[in-house]
Backbone as CSV, one residue per row, in Angstrom:
resi,resn,N_x,N_y,N_z,CA_x,CA_y,CA_z,C_x,C_y,C_z
1,UNK,-35.220,-11.806,0.095,-34.712,-11.547,-1.324,-35.145,-12.739,-2.164
2,UNK,-35.152,-12.561,-3.420,-35.511,-13.635,-4.403,-34.239,-14.365,-4.829
3,UNK,-34.388,-15.583,-5.252,-33.250,-16.441,-5.689,-33.548,-16.927,-7.075
4,UNK,-32.447,-17.188,-7.866,-32.687,-17.532,-9.285,-33.144,-19.020,-9.416
5,UNK,-32.895,-19.807,-8.399,-33.266,-21.227,-8.487,-34.542,-21.466,-7.642
6,UNK,-35.050,-22.716,-7.741,-36.124,-23.144,-6.926,-35.822,-24.533,-6.304
7,UNK,-36.451,-24.785,-5.174,-36.201,-26.026,-4.455,-37.321,-27.036,-4.645
8,UNK,-36.986,-28.360,-4.641,-37.937,-29.328,-4.799,-37.562,-30.495,-3.841
9,UNK,-38.411,-31.522,-3.810,-38.192,-32.718,-2.990,-37.963,-33.930,-3.862
10,UNK,-37.232,-34.921,-3.484,-36.894,-36.112,-4.171,-37.643,-37.308,-3.478
11,UNK,-38.375,-38.042,-4.355,-39.172,-39.135,-3.863,-38.412,-40.215,-3.255
12,UNK,-37.063,-40.232,-3.516,-36.208,-41.301,-2.938,-36.257,-41.304,-1.418
13,UNK,-36.585,-40.190,-0.833,-36.604,-40.048,0.630,-37.659,-41.080,1.141
14,UNK,-38.715,-41.290,0.407,-39.669,-42.248,0.833,-39.363,-43.677,0.426
15,UNK,-38.391,-43.781,-0.642,-38.100,-45.078,-1.172,-37.215,-45.922,-0.197
16,UNK,-36.535,-45.291,0.746,-35.495,-45.964,1.507,-36.091,-47.122,2.324
17,UNK,-37.289,-46.947,2.832,-37.834,-47.962,3.705,-38.389,-49.201,2.889
18,UNK,-37.708,-50.346,3.110,-38.142,-51.618,2.466,-38.180,-51.523,0.902
19,UNK,-37.122,-50.812,0.386,-36.887,-50.681,-1.065,-38.227,-50.148,-1.709
20,UNK,-38.858,-49.246,-1.021,-40.001,-48.592,-1.586,-41.288,-49.202,-1.360
21,UNK,-41.378,-50.450,-0.822,-42.620,-51.191,-0.668,-43.503,-50.525,0.447
22,UNK,-42.902,-50.045,1.484,-43.644,-49.466,2.574,-44.514,-48.315,2.036
23,UNK,-44.008,-47.531,1.170,-44.732,-46.333,0.657,-45.112,-46.434,-0.757
24,UNK,-45.332,-47.619,-1.292,-45.777,-47.849,-2.648,-47.173,-47.223,-2.830
25,UNK,-47.453,-46.794,-4.019,-48.709,-46.264,-4.395,-49.150,-45.041,-3.572
26,UNK,-48.107,-44.215,-3.178,-48.387,-43.042,-2.375,-47.852,-41.779,-2.989
27,UNK,-47.714,-41.810,-4.370,-47.152,-40.622,-5.033,-48.004,-39.345,-4.719
28,UNK,-49.293,-39.499,-4.700,-50.189,-38.368,-4.415,-49.865,-37.801,-3.042
29,UNK,-49.658,-38.706,-2.019,-49.305,-38.323,-0.661,-47.988,-37.531,-0.672
30,UNK,-46.999,-38.003,-1.474,-45.725,-37.357,-1.509,-45.866,-35.966,-2.003
31,UNK,-46.672,-35.802,-2.988,-46.916,-34.446,-3.533,-47.556,-33.564,-2.486
32,UNK,-48.566,-34.098,-1.777,-49.118,-33.281,-0.624,-48.057,-32.836,0.356
33,UNK,-47.214,-33.773,0.744,-46.167,-33.403,1.829,-45.139,-32.414,1.200
34,UNK,-44.845,-32.596,-0.066,-43.904,-31.698,-0.812,-44.437,-30.302,-0.691
35,UNK,-45.741,-30.123,-0.994,-46.356,-28.849,-0.948,-46.412,-28.268,0.468
36,UNK,-46.686,-29.111,1.441,-46.705,-28.688,2.866,-45.316,-28.180,3.269
37,UNK,-44.297,-28.774,2.755,-42.921,-28.382,3.074,-42.473,-27.044,2.422
38,UNK,-43.323,-26.551,1.582,-43.005,-25.260,0.867,-42.147,-25.489,-0.433
39,UNK,-41.919,-26.734,-0.836,-41.175,-26.953,-1.995,-41.992,-26.650,-3.236
40,UNK,-41.315,-26.213,-4.253,-42.030,-25.771,-5.511,-42.137,-27.010,-6.523
41,UNK,-41.340,-28.038,-6.292,-41.307,-29.094,-7.337,-41.010,-30.389,-6.680
42,UNK,-41.131,-31.509,-7.394,-40.801,-32.825,-6.970,-40.145,-33.604,-8.055
43,UNK,-39.266,-34.530,-7.678,-38.603,-35.418,-8.651,-38.987,-36.854,-8.243
44,UNK,-39.997,-37.506,-8.924,-40.316,-38.882,-8.657,-39.283,-39.824,-9.339
45,UNK,-39.459,-41.110,-8.975,-38.671,-42.177,-9.604,-39.600,-42.893,-10.565
46,UNK,-39.170,-43.052,-11.814,-40.084,-43.534,-12.874,-40.740,-44.879,-12.639
47,UNK,-39.971,-45.820,-12.174,-40.646,-47.161,-11.966,-41.339,-47.272,-10.650
48,UNK,-41.562,-46.147,-10.031,-42.264,-46.087,-8.717,-43.315,-45.005,-8.687
49,UNK,-43.925,-44.789,-9.772,-44.984,-43.727,-9.829,-46.312,-44.128,-9.195
50,UNK,-46.470,-45.433,-9.008,-47.541,-45.942,-8.242,-48.964,-45.527,-8.674
51,UNK,-49.602,-44.772,-7.831,-50.957,-44.362,-8.116,-51.164,-43.210,-9.116
52,UNK,-50.084,-42.730,-9.577,-50.122,-41.592,-10.547,-49.108,-41.895,-11.756
53,UNK,-49.462,-42.959,-12.488,-48.559,-43.420,-13.519,-48.627,-42.691,-14.853
54,UNK,-49.658,-41.838,-15.003,-49.882,-41.246,-16.344,-49.901,-39.809,-16.218
55,UNK,-49.771,-39.103,-17.332,-49.645,-37.577,-17.374,-50.887,-36.944,-16.869
56,UNK,-52.093,-37.516,-17.212,-53.328,-36.843,-16.733,-53.482,-36.865,-15.266
57,UNK,-53.371,-38.019,-14.568,-53.571,-38.152,-13.148,-52.401,-37.418,-12.408
58,UNK,-51.195,-37.548,-12.955,-50.062,-36.818,-12.309,-50.230,-35.293,-12.354
59,UNK,-50.574,-34.837,-13.598,-50.703,-33.403,-13.756,-51.836,-32.827,-12.939
60,UNK,-52.952,-33.614,-12.825,-54.040,-33.047,-11.996,-53.690,-32.973,-10.604
61,UNK,-52.893,-33.976,-9.995,-52.476,-33.892,-8.614,-51.459,-32.736,-8.343
62,UNK,-50.531,-32.611,-9.359,-49.561,-31.506,-9.183,-50.229,-30.178,-9.225
63,UNK,-51.214,-29.999,-10.137,-51.843,-28.707,-10.240,-52.675,-28.421,-8.917
64,UNK,-53.304,-29.469,-8.391,-54.098,-29.346,-7.169,-53.201,-28.724,-6.094
65,UNK,-51.958,-29.164,-5.975,-51.081,-28.715,-4.895,-50.207,-27.560,-5.304
66,UNK,-50.237,-27.097,-6.521,-49.326,-26.035,-6.896,-47.867,-26.436,-6.957
67,UNK,-47.568,-27.760,-7.241,-46.303,-28.254,-7.318,-45.911,-28.600,-8.758
68,UNK,-44.661,-28.388,-9.191,-44.244,-28.704,-10.541,-43.517,-30.019,-10.596
69,UNK,-43.482,-30.612,-11.777,-42.640,-31.817,-12.010,-41.317,-31.294,-12.426
70,UNK,-40.416,-31.362,-11.485,-38.987,-30.822,-11.764,-38.220,-31.811,-12.734
71,UNK,-38.324,-33.079,-12.457,-37.645,-34.131,-13.194,-38.204,-35.438,-12.798
72,UNK,-37.853,-36.475,-13.546,-38.105,-37.782,-13.202,-36.810,-38.620,-13.217
73,UNK,-36.536,-39.390,-12.174,-35.315,-40.150,-12.086,-35.521,-41.513,-12.798
74,UNK,-34.795,-41.822,-13.767,-34.915,-43.104,-14.486,-33.614,-43.926,-14.058
75,UNK,-33.828,-44.859,-13.169,-32.753,-45.699,-12.614,-32.844,-47.116,-13.239
76,UNK,-31.834,-47.455,-13.980,-31.814,-48.752,-14.641,-30.426,-49.358,-14.493
77,UNK,-30.304,-50.718,-14.815,-28.942,-51.328,-14.583,-27.929,-50.863,-15.647
78,UNK,-28.303,-50.900,-16.916,-27.457,-50.442,-18.059,-26.085,-51.128,-17.960
79,UNK,-25.981,-52.414,-17.847,-24.762,-53.109,-17.640,-24.220,-53.725,-18.958
80,UNK,-24.904,-53.652,-20.075,-24.498,-54.221,-21.278,-23.883,-53.175,-22.202
81,UNK,-23.436,-53.667,-23.410,-22.922,-52.753,-24.371,-24.054,-51.945,-25.015
82,UNK,-25.266,-52.500,-24.978,-26.449,-51.823,-25.477,-27.577,-51.856,-24.460
83,UNK,-28.601,-51.060,-24.668,-29.760,-51.141,-23.795,-30.440,-52.547,-24.056
84,UNK,-30.936,-53.143,-23.060,-31.782,-54.292,-23.250,-33.132,-53.856,-23.757
85,UNK,-33.921,-54.846,-24.304,-35.268,-54.439,-24.814,-36.074,-53.818,-23.688
86,UNK,-35.989,-54.374,-22.522,-36.789,-53.751,-21.346,-36.258,-52.451,-21.001
87,UNK,-34.966,-52.233,-20.933,-34.446,-50.911,-20.585,-34.848,-49.893,-21.590
88,UNK,-34.878,-50.212,-22.891,-35.248,-49.221,-23.878,-36.785,-48.953,-23.723
89,UNK,-37.557,-49.923,-23.428,-38.965,-49.755,-23.257,-39.195,-48.759,-22.043
90,UNK,-38.460,-49.060,-20.933,-38.717,-48.137,-19.809,-38.265,-46.708,-20.081
91,UNK,-37.107,-46.521,-20.765,-36.638,-45.258,-21.085,-37.592,-44.488,-21.975
92,UNK,-38.102,-45.154,-22.995,-39.001,-44.504,-23.921,-40.358,-44.215,-23.256
93,UNK,-40.746,-45.027,-22.361,-41.978,-44.760,-21.559,-41.725,-43.522,-20.735
94,UNK,-40.636,-43.358,-20.123,-40.352,-42.159,-19.283,-40.316,-40.933,-20.142
95,UNK,-39.680,-41.028,-21.228,-39.628,-39.888,-22.189,-41.000,-39.463,-22.626
96,UNK,-41.778,-40.389,-22.967,-43.202,-40.090,-23.363,-43.930,-39.346,-22.327
97,UNK,-43.814,-39.783,-21.017,-44.408,-39.079,-19.923,-43.872,-37.645,-19.813
98,UNK,-42.608,-37.592,-19.849,-42.010,-36.231,-19.682,-42.381,-35.192,-20.787
99,UNK,-42.589,-35.740,-21.962,-43.065,-34.809,-23.087,-44.343,-33.996,-22.722
100,UNK,-45.112,-34.572,-21.742,-46.309,-33.886,-21.370,-46.098,-32.836,-20.329
101,UNK,-44.827,-32.637,-19.833,-44.471,-31.674,-18.836,-43.281,-30.892,-19.312
102,UNK,-43.480,-29.920,-20.219,-42.376,-29.157,-20.789,-41.365,-28.540,-19.763
103,UNK,-40.109,-28.861,-19.944,-39.110,-28.318,-19.082,-38.588,-29.300,-18.052
104,UNK,-39.453,-30.301,-17.679,-39.034,-31.300,-16.731,-37.975,-32.131,-17.307
105,UNK,-36.894,-32.508,-16.457,-35.746,-33.187,-16.906,-35.891,-34.699,-16.785
106,UNK,-35.247,-35.360,-17.738,-34.979,-36.777,-17.621,-33.640,-36.988,-16.916
107,UNK,-33.705,-37.502,-15.680,-32.539,-37.639,-14.837,-32.103,-39.105,-14.891
108,UNK,-31.036,-39.540,-15.642,-30.586,-40.888,-15.719,-29.695,-41.178,-14.521
109,UNK,-29.950,-42.456,-13.962,-29.098,-42.899,-12.917,-28.847,-44.434,-13.084
110,UNK,-27.635,-44.805,-12.942,-27.334,-46.290,-13.047,-27.447,-46.920,-11.751
111,UNK,-28.170,-48.040,-11.611,-28.220,-48.786,-10.406,-26.888,-49.483,-10.138
112,UNK,-26.363,-49.308,-8.985,-25.051,-49.944,-8.642,-25.078,-51.440,-8.576
113,UNK,-24.213,-52.107,-9.293,-24.222,-53.566,-9.318,-22.800,-54.089,-9.306
114,UNK,-21.862,-53.319,-8.843,-20.443,-53.833,-8.699,-19.462,-53.060,-9.602
115,UNK,-18.210,-53.172,-9.179,-17.116,-52.392,-9.899,-16.308,-53.345,-10.780
116,UNK,-16.845,-54.476,-11.183,-16.102,-55.450,-11.962,-16.092,-54.886,-13.437
117,UNK,-15.092,-55.300,-14.171,-14.969,-54.880,-15.590,-15.205,-53.400,-15.784
118,UNK,-14.622,-52.553,-14.891,-15.027,-51.186,-14.745,-14.697,-50.356,-15.973
119,UNK,-13.645,-50.559,-16.652,-13.269,-49.687,-17.765,-14.287,-49.890,-18.867
120,UNK,-14.587,-51.175,-19.167,-15.543,-51.383,-20.279,-16.921,-50.910,-19.849
121,UNK,-17.363,-51.209,-18.577,-18.651,-50.806,-18.184,-18.828,-49.330,-18.087
122,UNK,-17.869,-48.581,-17.703,-18.055,-47.128,-17.708,-18.231,-46.620,-19.169
123,UNK,-17.459,-47.141,-20.101,-17.636,-46.703,-21.505,-18.986,-47.079,-21.993
124,UNK,-19.493,-48.313,-21.693,-20.806,-48.752,-22.107,-21.850,-47.778,-21.495
125,UNK,-21.750,-47.500,-20.258,-22.713,-46.623,-19.549,-22.848,-45.269,-20.230
126,UNK,-21.679,-44.652,-20.518,-21.774,-43.328,-21.169,-22.381,-43.398,-22.558
127,UNK,-22.067,-44.526,-23.273,-22.666,-44.617,-24.622,-24.192,-44.763,-24.572
128,UNK,-24.623,-45.536,-23.562,-26.041,-45.771,-23.398,-26.783,-44.435,-22.982
129,UNK,-26.153,-43.694,-21.957,-26.738,-42.541,-21.475,-26.886,-41.488,-22.613
130,UNK,-25.780,-41.394,-23.425,-25.785,-40.443,-24.537,-26.926,-40.787,-25.570
131,UNK,-27.067,-42.109,-25.784,-28.166,-42.442,-26.741,-29.488,-42.186,-26.254
132,UNK,-29.701,-42.510,-24.963,-31.005,-42.272,-24.292,-31.286,-40.734,-24.371
133,UNK,-30.246,-39.956,-23.983,-30.448,-38.494,-23.984,-30.783,-37.969,-25.441
134,UNK,-30.110,-38.520,-26.432,-30.358,-38.010,-27.765,-31.832,-38.362,-28.139
135,UNK,-32.325,-39.497,-27.799,-33.704,-39.805,-28.167,-34.632,-38.865,-27.392
136,UNK,-34.370,-38.536,-26.188,-35.220,-37.667,-25.410,-35.138,-36.158,-25.970
137,UNK,-33.994,-35.707,-26.142,-33.836,-34.303,-26.641,-34.446,-34.127,-28.036
138,UNK,-34.332,-35.167,-28.852,-34.980,-35.087,-30.167,-36.498,-34.983,-29.996
139,UNK,-37.024,-35.278,-28.845,-38.482,-35.146,-28.622,-38.788,-34.077,-27.652
140,UNK,-37.774,-33.174,-27.451,-38.046,-31.962,-26.633,-37.845,-32.117,-25.129
141,UNK,-37.241,-33.208,-24.672,-37.107,-33.490,-23.257,-35.648,-33.230,-22.816
142,UNK,-35.294,-32.242,-21.996,-33.994,-32.066,-21.560,-33.461,-33.176,-20.659
143,UNK,-32.184,-33.449,-20.585,-31.537,-34.552,-19.849,-30.413,-34.199,-19.009
144,UNK,-30.249,-35.051,-17.951,-29.170,-34.863,-17.064,-28.750,-36.189,-16.529
145,UNK,-27.471,-36.368,-16.188,-26.930,-37.608,-15.649,-26.551,-37.419,-14.175
146,UNK,-26.939,-38.411,-13.308,-26.768,-38.317,-11.917,-25.891,-39.469,-11.429
147,UNK,-24.633,-39.194,-11.093,-23.732,-40.246,-10.527,-24.190,-40.506,-9.106
148,UNK,-23.793,-41.689,-8.565,-24.082,-41.992,-7.151,-22.870,-42.625,-6.497
149,UNK,-22.864,-43.025,-5.204,-21.689,-43.323,-4.511,-21.707,-44.580,-3.615
150,UNK,-22.638,-45.553,-3.823,-22.427,-46.788,-3.081,-21.147,-47.462,-3.477
151,UNK,-20.589,-48.320,-2.690,-19.307,-48.926,-2.974,-19.392,-49.780,-4.194
152,UNK,-20.644,-50.202,-4.601,-20.728,-51.016,-5.863,-21.021,-50.220,-7.026
153,UNK,-20.915,-48.874,-6.860,-21.249,-47.974,-8.120,-19.958,-47.680,-8.965
154,UNK,-20.156,-47.699,-10.214,-18.969,-47.283,-11.091,-18.969,-45.773,-11.378
155,UNK,-19.879,-45.047,-10.631,-19.870,-43.559,-10.787,-19.500,-42.896,-9.446
156,UNK,-18.591,-43.530,-8.735,-18.347,-43.143,-7.346,-17.158,-42.288,-7.046
157,UNK,-16.030,-42.538,-7.769,-14.754,-41.913,-7.355,-14.385,-40.807,-8.305
158,UNK,-13.368,-40.035,-7.988,-12.896,-38.905,-8.876,-12.539,-39.503,-10.290
159,UNK,-11.874,-40.655,-10.313,-11.507,-41.195,-11.599,-12.780,-41.506,-12.376
160,UNK,-13.738,-42.120,-11.737,-15.038,-42.407,-12.423,-15.589,-41.137,-13.008
161,UNK,-15.597,-40.071,-12.298,-16.141,-38.753,-12.721,-15.367,-38.296,-13.949
162,UNK,-14.046,-38.372,-13.851,-13.215,-37.907,-15.050,-13.559,-38.630,-16.266
163,UNK,-13.693,-40.028,-16.173,-13.965,-40.827,-17.368,-15.396,-40.580,-17.843
164,UNK,-16.393,-40.592,-16.976,-17.766,-40.561,-17.379,-18.222,-39.172,-17.672
165,UNK,-18.046,-38.176,-16.760,-18.536,-36.829,-16.977,-17.921,-36.230,-18.233
166,UNK,-16.582,-36.443,-18.480,-15.945,-35.894,-19.585,-16.292,-36.635,-20.914
167,UNK,-17.004,-37.710,-20.821,-17.421,-38.416,-22.065,-18.913,-38.199,-22.291
168,UNK,-19.586,-37.462,-21.509,-20.975,-37.217,-21.810,-21.102,-36.244,-23.000
169,UNK,-22.088,-36.499,-23.858,-22.375,-35.665,-24.980,-23.022,-34.436,-24.436
170,UNK,-22.319,-33.314,-24.277,-22.779,-32.155,-23.682,-23.970,-31.478,-24.530
171,UNK,-24.045,-31.884,-25.748,-25.120,-31.328,-26.548,-26.475,-31.864,-26.138
172,UNK,-26.563,-32.992,-25.469,-27.821,-33.603,-25.108,-27.892,-33.974,-23.577
173,UNK,-26.688,-33.988,-22.955,-26.755,-34.498,-21.563,-25.992,-33.542,-20.583
174,UNK,-26.710,-33.117,-19.613,-26.134,-32.352,-18.520,-25.691,-33.167,-17.344
175,UNK,-25.325,-32.528,-16.312,-24.792,-33.230,-15.121,-25.527,-32.796,-13.897
176,UNK,-25.935,-33.785,-13.022,-26.565,-33.448,-11.734,-25.524,-33.705,-10.629
177,UNK,-24.869,-32.706,-10.084,-24.037,-32.915,-8.900,-24.864,-33.170,-7.709
178,UNK,-24.733,-34.369,-7.080,-25.333,-34.587,-5.819,-24.297,-34.459,-4.762
179,UNK,-24.420,-33.387,-3.981,-23.276,-32.926,-3.100,-23.033,-34.031,-2.045
180,UNK,-24.036,-34.752,-1.653,-23.781,-35.853,-0.692,-23.038,-37.026,-1.266
181,UNK,-23.374,-37.390,-2.542,-22.663,-38.438,-3.185,-21.138,-37.994,-3.450
182,UNK,-21.088,-36.691,-3.843,-19.655,-36.273,-4.105,-18.733,-36.441,-2.857
183,UNK,-19.145,-35.967,-1.776,-18.385,-36.024,-0.566,-18.208,-37.426,-0.081
184,UNK,-19.257,-38.298,-0.312,-19.164,-39.646,0.071,-18.167,-40.393,-0.779
185,UNK,-17.961,-39.899,-2.009,-16.982,-40.510,-2.888,-15.633,-39.944,-2.774
186,UNK,-15.357,-39.125,-1.713,-14.049,-38.664,-1.463,-13.682,-37.309,-2.086
187,UNK,-14.696,-36.564,-2.638,-14.413,-35.380,-3.344,-14.958,-34.184,-2.547
188,UNK,-14.464,-32.960,-2.843,-15.005,-31.731,-2.263,-16.110,-31.259,-3.270
189,UNK,-17.411,-31.264,-2.870,-18.463,-30.939,-3.759,-18.284,-29.692,-4.499
190,UNK,-17.931,-28.585,-3.879,-17.897,-27.298,-4.662,-16.746,-27.239,-5.625
191,UNK,-15.576,-27.931,-5.252,-14.474,-28.004,-6.188,-14.864,-28.741,-7.428
192,UNK,-15.589,-29.837,-7.314,-15.980,-30.623,-8.493,-17.101,-29.906,-9.273
193,UNK,-17.984,-29.169,-8.575,-18.946,-28.409,-9.266,-18.360,-27.318,-10.109
194,UNK,-17.357,-26.646,-9.592,-16.652,-25.629,-10.329,-15.930,-26.238,-11.560
195,UNK,-15.348,-27.443,-11.419,-14.645,-28.083,-12.493,-15.583,-28.351,-13.707
196,UNK,-16.815,-28.807,-13.443,-17.772,-29.151,-14.473,-18.917,-28.242,-14.494
197,UNK,-18.739,-26.956,-14.229,-19.829,-26.035,-14.021,-20.693,-25.934,-15.246
198,UNK,-20.064,-26.015,-16.411,-20.906,-25.781,-17.636,-21.854,-26.902,-17.926
199,UNK,-21.710,-28.052,-17.244,-22.635,-29.213,-17.485,-23.790,-29.223,-16.558
200,UNK,-23.751,-28.365,-15.475,-24.765,-28.447,-14.444,-26.106,-28.010,-14.865
201,UNK,-27.156,-28.884,-14.866,-28.533,-28.413,-15.148,-29.555,-28.900,-14.190
202,UNK,-29.047,-29.548,-13.079,-29.916,-29.972,-11.974,-28.958,-30.163,-10.798
203,UNK,-29.394,-29.909,-9.585,-28.539,-30.085,-8.412,-29.318,-30.863,-7.280
204,UNK,-28.668,-31.809,-6.684,-29.213,-32.521,-5.589,-28.516,-32.174,-4.249
205,UNK,-29.311,-31.796,-3.272,-28.726,-31.511,-1.946,-28.993,-32.696,-1.005
206,UNK,-27.927,-33.228,-0.462,-28.037,-34.297,0.496,-26.763,-34.131,1.440
207,UNK,-26.984,-34.333,2.731,-25.958,-34.126,3.714,-25.281,-35.415,4.020
208,UNK,-24.080,-35.250,4.704,-23.123,-36.385,4.906,-22.352,-36.119,6.150
209,UNK,-22.195,-37.202,6.894,-21.337,-37.080,8.146,-20.338,-38.138,8.265
210,UNK,-20.359,-39.166,7.327,-19.353,-40.253,7.342,-19.612,-41.241,8.436
211,UNK,-20.823,-41.332,9.019,-21.060,-42.222,10.127,-22.182,-43.180,9.877
212,UNK,-22.165,-44.079,8.882,-21.051,-44.195,7.981,-21.211,-43.319,6.744
213,UNK,-22.414,-42.747,6.484,-22.657,-42.000,5.251,-23.476,-40.775,5.493
214,UNK,-24.742,-40.868,5.234,-25.602,-39.664,5.095,-26.238,-39.201,6.428
215,UNK,-26.529,-37.916,6.443,-27.132,-37.275,7.602,-28.265,-36.426,7.230
216,UNK,-29.126,-36.142,8.163,-30.254,-35.213,8.009,-29.775,-33.883,7.435
217,UNK,-30.477,-33.295,6.482,-30.027,-32.032,5.943,-29.749,-31.014,7.035
218,UNK,-28.514,-30.419,6.957,-28.116,-29.378,7.948,-27.459,-29.964,9.122
219,UNK,-27.361,-31.318,9.284,-26.757,-31.923,10.390,-25.400,-32.611,10.082
220,UNK,-24.943,-32.432,8.816,-23.683,-33.043,8.426,-22.622,-32.104,8.171
221,UNK,-21.711,-32.484,7.256,-20.492,-31.765,7.006,-20.443,-30.961,5.671
222,UNK,-21.577,-31.109,4.818,-21.457,-30.401,3.532,-21.714,-28.961,3.697
223,UNK,-20.920,-28.156,2.993,-20.937,-26.687,3.099,-22.075,-26.163,2.174
224,UNK,-23.258,-26.238,2.612,-24.385,-25.818,1.762,-24.455,-24.321,1.565
225,UNK,-23.993,-23.550,2.605,-23.982,-22.092,2.411,-23.047,-21.707,1.337
226,UNK,-21.836,-22.286,1.305,-20.835,-21.971,0.260,-21.273,-22.440,-1.089
227,UNK,-21.860,-23.586,-1.168,-22.303,-24.071,-2.440,-23.547,-23.252,-2.980
228,UNK,-24.408,-22.952,-2.148,-25.558,-22.072,-2.473,-25.129,-20.730,-2.981
229,UNK,-24.215,-20.092,-2.193,-23.674,-18.793,-2.519,-23.053,-18.872,-3.944
230,UNK,-22.290,-19.898,-4.227,-21.661,-20.038,-5.533,-22.694,-20.191,-6.652
231,UNK,-23.762,-20.971,-6.338,-24.787,-21.134,-7.368,-25.493,-19.794,-7.699
232,UNK,-25.669,-19.012,-6.630,-26.206,-17.600,-6.828,-25.286,-16.784,-7.732
233,UNK,-23.963,-16.904,-7.465,-22.963,-16.122,-8.228,-22.967,-16.546,-9.657
234,UNK,-23.230,-17.855,-9.884,-23.268,-18.327,-11.236,-24.531,-18.162,-11.940
235,UNK,-25.489,-17.529,-11.197,-26.827,-17.260,-11.683,-27.481,-18.574,-12.197
236,UNK,-27.241,-19.622,-11.441,-27.932,-20.907,-11.702,-29.380,-20.726,-11.437
237,UNK,-30.138,-21.112,-12.473,-31.529,-20.848,-12.383,-32.420,-22.146,-12.549
238,UNK,-31.789,-23.292,-12.314,-32.492,-24.541,-12.401,-33.031,-25.004,-11.068
239,UNK,-33.328,-26.288,-10.937,-33.862,-26.856,-9.712,-32.740,-27.280,-8.707
240,UNK,-33.015,-27.160,-7.456,-32.204,-27.774,-6.450,-33.163,-28.729,-5.751
241,UNK,-32.914,-30.058,-5.802,-33.735,-31.062,-5.241,-33.134,-31.647,-3.917
242,UNK,-33.896,-31.590,-2.911,-33.527,-32.062,-1.531,-33.865,-33.601,-1.492
243,UNK,-32.740,-34.340,-1.318,-32.953,-35.766,-1.287,-32.281,-36.311,-0.022
244,UNK,-33.077,-36.547,0.982,-32.529,-36.873,2.333,-32.374,-38.418,2.505
245,UNK,-31.214,-38.845,2.749,-30.969,-40.251,2.960,-30.420,-40.508,4.408
246,UNK,-30.617,-39.527,5.260,-30.213,-39.725,6.650,-31.066,-40.842,7.228
247,UNK,-30.612,-41.440,8.384,-31.312,-42.565,8.919,-32.773,-42.227,9.314
248,UNK,-33.016,-40.967,9.617,-34.408,-40.605,10.072,-35.409,-40.786,8.977
249,UNK,-34.897,-40.754,7.669,-35.847,-40.893,6.543,-36.426,-42.270,6.434
250,UNK,-35.720,-43.236,7.059,-36.200,-44.636,7.042,-37.568,-44.786,7.598
251,UNK,-37.772,-44.158,8.695,-39.024,-44.362,9.443,-39.958,-43.173,9.376
252,UNK,-39.509,-41.996,9.000,-40.318,-40.826,8.990,-40.074,-39.971,7.764
253,UNK,-40.298,-40.407,6.568,-40.001,-39.601,5.391,-40.904,-38.346,5.332
254,UNK,-42.085,-38.405,5.810,-42.856,-37.189,5.836,-42.233,-36.140,6.724
255,UNK,-41.958,-36.469,7.940,-41.284,-35.565,8.818,-39.990,-35.058,8.387
256,UNK,-39.215,-35.861,7.693,-37.906,-35.463,7.182,-38.119,-34.445,6.073
257,UNK,-39.076,-34.692,5.179,-39.280,-33.711,4.082,-39.819,-32.375,4.576
258,UNK,-40.616,-32.419,5.653,-41.067,-31.147,6.250,-39.916,-30.478,6.942
259,UNK,-39.037,-31.239,7.633,-37.809,-30.671,8.170,-36.918,-29.989,7.099
260,UNK,-36.796,-30.653,5.974,-35.935,-30.204,4.921,-36.505,-28.831,4.426
261,UNK,-37.797,-28.728,4.239,-38.399,-27.478,3.837,-38.073,-26.369,4.839
262,UNK,-38.302,-26.643,6.114,-37.990,-25.625,7.127,-36.547,-25.248,7.090
263,UNK,-35.617,-26.201,6.968,-34.166,-25.927,6.988,-33.854,-25.118,5.778
264,UNK,-34.355,-25.419,4.672,-34.012,-24.570,3.418,-34.453,-23.147,3.653
265,UNK,-35.713,-22.928,3.995,-36.314,-21.528,3.965,-35.976,-20.809,5.178
266,UNK,-35.790,-21.475,6.363,-35.568,-20.696,7.653,-34.179,-20.671,8.104
267,UNK,-33.294,-21.635,7.552,-31.860,-21.647,7.988,-30.924,-21.346,6.807
268,UNK,-31.041,-22.173,5.745,-30.001,-22.001,4.658,-30.123,-20.742,3.961
269,UNK,-31.314,-20.385,3.368,-31.404,-19.187,2.560,-31.081,-17.904,3.300
270,UNK,-31.570,-17.804,4.566,-31.159,-16.542,5.290,-29.717,-16.417,5.573
271,UNK,-28.949,-17.530,5.417,-27.532,-17.489,5.742,-26.674,-17.105,4.493
272,UNK,-27.230,-17.030,3.300,-26.441,-16.734,2.138,-26.670,-15.299,1.691
273,UNK,-25.634,-14.774,0.995,-25.638,-13.512,0.344,-25.957,-12.400,1.302
274,UNK,-25.310,-12.464,2.545,-25.601,-11.397,3.520,-24.583,-10.241,3.256
């Protein structure tokens, strides 16, 4: 049967080893593996585009493999009351690239740097994300915000979500529920997705087993069948990006991405809507 959404791969799977240095300048290779895995799209990390840093070379490689640019993750510190000059430069550079790929999303992510001064910093983060999104949307680029769950993140807990998600400017910023980060932050992913369903415009699939955190897709405790069934019922038609942070991804990101593709198409999808 056909499904309203499409699946893609997240370049972070390759980034885990040596903070990205091991697989630097291999964006083209990642697109090759994404295609081999059967995924329709890919979400690179903006400051890690490596050998495909511009629209022409990136577009040529994507077309060669029949893979779409689903989104680009823009991960910055955003710790001040305003964007720094460098942060604004990076954001505007990412927006300019995305303008060449209509429909691809700007996915904003804050790098975790501690939970100090949390009330002020959460407010500052939302204000910055909303301003970045406004600049992007004014140029035709759709936007989404992606919370994460390291212990040093200010987007980790249910209270963080209440403050930040409910303060997003919904006219310019959607929400990317990462089901692995949700459960790692102590929440039930599907419950939280239902709570903020109207904001969802991108979804990340990552598994979790609490030992201490993430697991290979299909080997953890996330209810992917229930979540996928709900997305079908909601007629969600956006991207679902598989971002594997299980320990296996550290040494074999290619193999993990190929596993994820097999798991999606041979195990997950045949299990839903029966």
